C-alpha positions, 0 to 999 in steps of 0.5 A: 468511467474511473480515472486513474493516476500513476504516481511515481517513486525514487526506488526506495520503497519507503513508504511502509503500508500498515494493518498488514498483519491482518492481511497475511492470508492475501500476501501469502497468496499473491506470493504463491506460499513461498516466503523465498517468492516474496523477498523483494517482490516488485508488484503494482498496487493500487491506492484508493481513496476510502471516503466511506471508511467507517473509522476514518474517512481520510483512509486510503487502502492499498490493493495488490491483485484486488486484494486488500493488504493493508492502508496508508498510515493516518499521517502519510494518508493525510500527507497524500491528500494534502497533495491532492488538495485543489486538483479537480481531475476526479481521480480516486485510485492510483497505481504505484510500484510496491514491494512484498517481502518478509521481515521481523516486525519485531525483534525475535518475532515470527516473520510476517509479509511486509509491503513497502510503496515506492511513493515520494510524499513531502 
């Protein structure tokens, strides 16, 4: 049996998911291919502790609709795991709200789908 925990936020969606550039097809599918459909679309996201990640054993994967849409940055993953330190309930998956929208990552660059989580980290 897999244990889940629900994370509460403050409605600011201030935690940006990284690595979304390589997950654009998944985000496009989630938003139905319509850039306007993703403008501020609120969805349920799942954060998964990925201890077996070959690049970073502290990685935290972000999924929406069972599709990987990115990761927490190493700094945010570290802060998140620090919050879990000492907890013994064995939770490996966490649910939270996410906002998907289109944004220019660099000035003058093509717009990409972005994902921001509604999570409060210290």
